[in-house]
N, C-alpha and C positions, 0 to 999 in steps of 0.2 A: 694686667695686660692691656688691658683697656686703656688703661691713662698713657700708658706707653704710647698705642697708635694714637690717639687724641695728642698726645705733646708734639711727638712726629709731627703729625700735621698741621700744629699748629706754625713750628718751625719751617716746614718745607713754605707753606703758603705767604709768610713773612718772606724768606728768603727770595721765592718766585717772583715776590712783588719788588722785591727789591732787583731783582735782576730787569725789571720791565716787563714778564711776561706774562702774557695771559693763557687760561687751562689749556684754552684751543690748543695756541703753539704748544706747551711742553707736549700735550698731545701727541702733538705731528712730529714734534722731534723726538719725541721717546719710542713710538708707536703703542704705546700706551691709549685706551678710547678713553676720553674726555669724561666721560661720566664715572671713571675709575678715579680720575686724577682728583675730581673732588670728592668722591668718597674718602679718599688717601687723605685729603686735607681736612675732612671733618671727623678723621680719626678712627673709620667707619671699619676699615678693614687693615690686618696686617700683611703686610708687602714682605716680600724677599731681600736680602742680603742684595742680590743681584739688579734692587729694583734700584733700592737704595745709592748704590752707584752710577746707575743708569741715570737717572733724576740731578743726580749731582753734579752730571757729568752735563747734562742742559741745561743745565741753571748756573755754572758756572761755579761752581763752589766744591769744599771739600766734602767726601763723603758722612767726616767726624764732624763737618757743621750743621746738620742735620737730624744729630741725634741729641735726646734729652739728656 
């Protein structure tokens, strides 16, 4: 399970950078704390499906693009 979180975080970080967004911008647009965004990217937390959809919307991609 931990490997999935790490894979998701790696993909999310790449998509965020492709979109030209900083963690602070993601946090502001999504209402998720910036430190939590960092924990997502490092694969330290398992996030809900609702958050997957929210983050995908914020960075302008499909939720399926974030899944490992």
